[in-house]
C-alpha positions as CSV (number, residue, x, y, z in Angstrom):
1,X,-0.6,1.5,23.5
2,X,-2.6,-1.0,21.5
3,X,-4.2,-0.5,18.1
4,X,-7.3,-2.0,16.7
5,X,-6.9,-4.0,13.5
6,X,-9.4,-5.6,11.2
7,X,-8.4,-8.7,9.1
8,X,-10.3,-10.6,6.4
9,X,-10.3,-14.4,6.6
10,X,-11.2,-17.2,4.3
11,X,-11.6,-20.7,5.7
12,X,-10.7,-23.8,3.8
13,X,-14.2,-24.2,2.6
14,X,-14.2,-20.7,1.2
15,X,-16.3,-19.1,3.9
16,X,-15.3,-15.5,4.6
17,X,-15.3,-13.7,7.9
18,X,-13.8,-10.7,9.6
19,X,-11.4,-10.7,12.6
20,X,-11.0,-7.9,15.1
21,X,-7.6,-7.8,16.7
22,X,-6.9,-5.7,19.8
23,X,-3.3,-6.0,21.0
24,X,-2.6,-9.8,21.3
25,X,-6.3,-10.7,21.4
26,X,-8.2,-11.5,18.2
27,X,-11.7,-12.8,17.6
28,X,-14.0,-13.5,14.7
29,X,-16.9,-11.0,14.3
30,X,-20.4,-12.3,13.8
31,X,-22.8,-11.1,11.2
32,X,-20.2,-9.6,8.8
33,X,-18.1,-11.2,6.1
34,X,-16.0,-8.3,4.7
35,X,-14.5,-5.1,6.0
36,X,-16.6,-3.3,3.4
37,X,-19.7,-4.6,5.2
38,X,-18.6,-3.0,8.5
39,X,-17.5,0.3,6.8
40,X,-20.9,0.6,5.0
41,X,-22.7,0.2,8.2
42,X,-20.5,2.7,10.0
43,X,-21.0,5.3,7.3
44,X,-24.8,4.7,7.3
45,X,-25.0,4.9,11.1
46,X,-22.6,7.9,11.4
47,X,-20.2,5.9,13.6
48,X,-16.5,5.4,13.5
49,X,-15.2,2.2,12.0
50,X,-13.8,1.3,15.4
51,X,-17.1,1.8,17.2
52,X,-19.0,-0.1,14.5
53,X,-16.5,-3.1,14.7
54,X,-16.7,-3.2,18.5
55,X,-20.5,-3.2,18.4
56,X,-20.4,-6.5,16.5
57,X,-20.9,-9.7,18.4
58,X,-17.7,-11.6,18.8
59,X,-17.2,-15.3,18.2
60,X,-14.3,-17.7,18.7
61,X,-10.8,-16.5,19.5
62,X,-8.3,-16.9,16.6
63,X,-4.5,-17.1,16.3
64,X,-3.9,-14.7,13.5
65,X,-0.2,-15.6,13.2
66,X,-1.2,-19.3,12.6
67,X,-3.8,-18.3,10.1
68,X,-1.3,-16.1,8.2
69,X,1.1,-19.0,8.1
70,X,-1.6,-21.2,6.6
71,X,-2.4,-18.6,3.9
72,X,-6.0,-18.0,5.2
73,X,-5.7,-14.2,5.7
74,X,-6.7,-12.1,2.7
75,X,-5.9,-8.5,1.8
76,X,-7.6,-6.3,4.5
77,X,-9.8,-4.7,1.8
78,X,-11.3,-5.8,-1.5
79,X,-14.3,-5.3,-3.7
80,X,-16.7,-7.8,-5.5
81,X,-16.0,-5.9,-8.7
82,X,-12.3,-5.3,-9.1
83,X,-12.9,-2.3,-11.4
84,X,-14.3,-0.5,-8.4
85,X,-11.1,-0.8,-6.4
86,X,-8.4,1.8,-7.5
87,X,-4.8,1.7,-6.5
88,X,-2.8,4.9,-6.7
89,X,0.1,6.5,-5.0
90,X,2.4,9.4,-4.3
91,X,6.2,9.6,-4.4
92,X,8.9,11.8,-3.0
93,X,6.9,12.2,0.2
94,X,9.3,11.0,2.8
95,X,12.3,12.7,4.3
96,X,15.3,11.3,2.4
97,X,13.1,9.9,-0.4
98,X,14.7,12.2,-3.0
99,X,18.3,10.8,-2.5
100,X,17.9,7.5,-4.4
101,X,15.5,8.9,-7.0
102,X,17.8,11.9,-7.6
103,X,20.8,9.7,-8.1
104,X,18.9,7.4,-10.4
105,X,17.7,10.2,-12.6
106,X,20.9,12.2,-12.5
107,X,22.8,9.2,-13.9
108,X,20.2,8.7,-16.5
109,X,20.2,12.3,-17.6
110,X,24.0,12.9,-17.2
111,X,23.3,16.4,-16.0
112,X,24.8,18.6,-13.3
113,X,21.7,20.6,-12.7
114,X,19.0,19.9,-10.1
115,X,16.7,17.1,-11.3
116,X,13.0,17.4,-11.5
117,X,12.7,14.8,-8.7
118,X,14.8,17.0,-6.4
119,X,12.8,20.1,-7.3
120,X,9.6,18.3,-6.5
121,X,10.9,16.9,-3.3
122,X,12.1,20.4,-2.1
123,X,8.7,21.9,-3.0
124,X,7.0,19.2,-0.9
125,X,9.4,19.8,1.9
126,X,8.5,23.5,1.9
127,X,4.8,23.3,1.3
128,X,3.6,19.7,2.0
129,X,2.4,20.2,5.5
130,X,0.0,23.2,5.3
131,X,-1.9,24.6,8.3
132,X,-5.4,23.1,8.9
133,X,-7.8,24.5,6.3
134,X,-5.1,25.4,3.8
135,X,-4.0,23.6,0.6
136,X,-0.4,22.6,0.4
137,X,1.9,21.7,-2.5
138,X,0.6,18.9,-4.7
139,X,2.8,15.8,-4.8
140,X,3.9,13.4,-7.6
141,X,1.0,11.1,-8.3
142,X,0.7,7.8,-10.1
143,X,-1.8,5.0,-11.0
144,X,-1.0,1.4,-10.2
145,X,-4.1,-0.5,-11.4
146,X,-7.4,-1.8,-10.2
147,X,-8.3,-4.5,-7.7
148,X,-7.2,-7.2,-10.1
149,X,-3.6,-6.2,-9.3
150,X,-4.0,-6.4,-5.6
151,X,-2.1,-9.5,-4.3
152,X,-2.8,-11.3,-1.1
153,X,-0.4,-10.7,1.9
154,X,1.4,-14.0,1.4
155,X,0.8,-14.7,-2.3
156,X,3.3,-14.5,-5.1
157,X,4.1,-11.4,-7.1
158,X,4.2,-12.0,-10.9
159,X,6.2,-9.3,-12.7
160,X,5.2,-9.0,-16.4
161,X,7.1,-11.1,-18.9
162,X,8.5,-7.8,-20.4
163,X,9.6,-6.4,-17.0
164,X,13.2,-5.4,-16.6
165,X,13.1,-5.6,-12.8
166,X,10.8,-6.5,-9.9
167,X,11.7,-4.5,-6.9
168,X,10.1,-4.0,-3.5
169,X,8.8,-0.7,-2.0
170,X,8.0,-0.8,1.7
171,X,5.2,1.6,2.4
172,X,2.2,2.6,4.3
173,X,-1.1,2.6,2.3
174,X,-4.3,4.4,3.2
175,X,-7.6,2.6,2.6
176,X,-10.7,4.6,1.7
177,X,-14.3,4.1,0.8
178,X,-16.5,6.6,-1.0
179,X,-19.9,7.2,0.6
180,X,-23.2,7.5,-1.2
181,X,-22.9,11.3,-1.3
182,X,-19.3,11.2,-2.7
183,X,-17.5,11.8,0.6
184,X,-14.2,9.9,0.9
185,X,-13.9,8.0,4.3
186,X,-10.5,6.9,5.5
187,X,-10.9,3.4,6.9
188,X,-7.4,3.0,8.1
189,X,-3.8,2.1,7.1
190,X,-2.0,-1.1,6.1
191,X,1.7,-1.9,5.5
192,X,2.3,-2.5,1.9
193,X,4.8,-3.6,-0.8
194,X,4.1,-1.3,-3.7
195,X,6.4,-3.2,-6.1
196,X,7.9,-1.4,-9.1
197,X,10.2,-1.8,-12.1
198,X,13.1,0.5,-11.1
199,X,15.3,-0.4,-14.1
200,X,12.6,0.9,-16.4
201,X,12.2,4.1,-14.3
202,X,15.9,4.7,-14.3
203,X,16.1,4.7,-18.1
204,X,13.9,7.8,-18.2
205,X,11.8,9.3,-15.3
206,X,9.0,9.9,-17.8
207,X,8.7,6.1,-17.8
208,X,7.6,6.2,-14.1
209,X,4.0,5.5,-15.2
210,X,5.1,2.3,-17.0
211,X,7.2,1.2,-14.0
212,X,4.2,1.5,-11.6
213,X,1.8,-0.6,-13.6
214,X,2.5,-3.7,-11.5
215,X,0.9,-5.7,-8.8
216,X,1.0,-4.6,-5.2
217,X,0.3,-6.3,-1.8
218,X,-1.0,-5.2,1.5
219,X,-0.3,-6.7,4.9
220,X,-3.3,-8.6,6.3
221,X,-4.1,-6.0,9.0
222,X,-6.1,-2.8,8.6
223,X,-5.0,-0.4,11.4
224,X,-8.1,1.7,12.3
225,X,-8.1,4.9,14.2
226,X,-5.3,7.4,14.5
227,X,-1.9,5.9,13.4
228,X,1.4,6.5,15.3
229,X,3.3,9.6,14.2
230,X,6.3,7.5,13.5
231,X,6.2,3.9,12.1
232,X,9.5,2.0,12.1
233,X,9.8,-1.2,10.1
234,X,12.2,-3.6,8.4
235,X,12.3,-4.6,4.7
236,X,14.1,-7.8,3.8
237,X,14.8,-9.9,0.7
238,X,15.2,-13.6,1.4
239,X,16.9,-15.9,-1.1
240,X,16.9,-19.6,-0.4
241,X,15.7,-18.8,3.1
242,X,18.5,-16.4,3.9
243,X,18.5,-12.6,4.0
244,X,20.5,-11.1,1.1
245,X,19.5,-7.6,1.9
246,X,17.8,-6.0,5.0
247,X,17.3,-2.4,6.0
248,X,15.1,-0.4,8.4
249,X,12.5,2.0,6.9
250,X,10.5,4.8,8.4
251,X,7.0,6.1,7.7
252,X,4.3,8.0,9.4
253,X,3.8,11.8,9.3
254,X,6.8,12.4,11.5
255,X,9.0,11.0,8.8
256,X,7.2,12.6,5.8
257,X,7.5,15.9,3.9
258,X,3.7,15.8,3.3
259,X,0.8,15.4,5.7
260,X,-1.7,12.6,5.0
261,X,-4.4,15.3,4.8
262,X,-2.5,17.1,2.0
263,X,-1.9,13.9,0.0
264,X,-5.5,12.9,0.5
265,X,-6.8,16.4,-0.7
266,X,-4.7,16.2,-3.9
267,X,-6.1,12.8,-4.7
268,X,-9.7,13.2,-3.9
269,X,-10.0,16.7,-5.3
270,X,-10.8,15.0,-8.6
271,X,-14.5,14.1,-9.1
272,X,-13.7,10.8,-10.7
273,X,-12.1,9.6,-7.5
274,X,-15.3,10.3,-5.5
275,X,-17.5,7.8,-7.2
276,X,-19.9,6.3,-4.5
277,X,-19.1,2.8,-3.4
278,X,-15.5,2.8,-4.8
279,X,-12.6,1.6,-2.7
280,X,-9.2,3.4,-2.9
281,X,-5.8,2.0,-1.9
282,X,-3.3,4.9,-1.9
283,X,0.4,4.2,-1.4
284,X,2.2,7.0,0.5
285,X,5.8,6.4,-0.7
286,X,9.1,5.3,0.8
287,X,12.7,6.3,1.2
288,X,14.1,2.8,1.3
289,X,14.8,0.6,-1.7
290,X,17.1,-2.4,-2.2
291,X,17.6,-1.2,-5.8
292,X,19.2,2.0,-4.5
293,X,21.8,-0.3,-2.8
294,X,22.6,-2.1,-6.0
295,X,20.6,-5.2,-5.3
296,X,19.3,-7.2,-8.3
297,X,16.4,-9.3,-7.4
298,X,15.9,-12.8,-8.8
299,X,12.9,-15.0,-9.4
300,X,12.2,-17.0,-6.2
301,X,13.3,-14.1,-3.9
302,X,10.9,-13.4,-1.1
303,X,10.1,-9.8,-0.1
304,X,9.2,-9.5,3.6
305,X,8.1,-6.2,5.1
306,X,7.1,-5.7,8.7
307,X,6.5,-2.8,11.0
308,X,5.0,-2.1,14.4
309,X,2.2,-1.7,15.4
310,X,1.2,-4.2,12.8
311,X,1.8,-7.7,14.2
312,X,2.1,-9.5,10.9
313,X,4.2,-8.9,7.8
314,X,3.5,-8.7,4.1
315,X,5.5,-11.5,2.5
316,X,5.5,-12.2,-1.3
317,X,7.6,-14.4,-3.5
318,X,8.8,-13.0,-6.8
319,X,7.8,-14.8,-10.0
320,X,7.6,-13.8,-13.7
321,X,4.5,-14.1,-15.7
322,X,4.5,-15.7,-19.2
323,X,4.9,-13.3,-22.1
324,X,1.5,-12.1,-23.3
325,X,0.3,-11.2,-26.8
326,X,-0.5,-7.5,-26.9
327,X,-1.0,-7.3,-30.7
328,X,-4.0,-5.3,-31.8
329,X,-6.3,-6.6,-34.4
330,X,-8.1,-4.2,-36.7
331,X,-11.9,-4.8,-37.1
């Protein structure tokens, strides 16, 4: 089975375009320059994103692997005004996702009782997949930042100068656009590296919010239509060109304790997340972390996350930003 994917491309002269990929075939689309263009037309015309994309005239064929290698593929979604792209996420959503978090928080709290993380995971396991029309258990939720923190699929991550850790989180992310009447439309899914500071989180789970205020990256392909029930991928850390850690990861609803619909409901039930024209990138969580295996990342490491049916990875080098002056002046 093949899946349609949309990609955003920027040529050497800065010209932007959109690519439609179907299996091993990929062509430029004529008359559109961003995925938001196509999504806006689909919403206005009452069409699916796939039908709207297929209705566009096609241009030249393109080798998307070669364009990725040259750094000409952008994040599959963006916004002219970065303040109108919001990045958020949910944790403890995958089967097995509580193990590493529970261990981290148990060690930090030195307690024999059930941690808050384990309780939340078990509540999601019990009530995270409600019947159609019903509302299930709400998940853990966090804010990551606006569009200024969205890194290209092959660009470097810059952890803050004050960060204690820069660690990968291989995930699936949902991409949404809010219609003129406030209706959220799911455009599709992308593989993602959610990128967090796990040392900060381990100190105290109430610092989770601090650990999540970091950059994040999406793979270059927006998978449109219905995704596979199970998505299997590989997360790797490369150091000097060699893998120092590698592990498979699972995503998709078959491997989750919550349904996408339930996670979407508990995000978009808030009026402020249904502002017309906004773009939302929502990270759905993971059960696989190198940090849980005792790996300490270093500047220069490269995170590489890949998963079928996406044909291209998300690959980002770890760097550290210079220390910034956060002192407040009184007027």
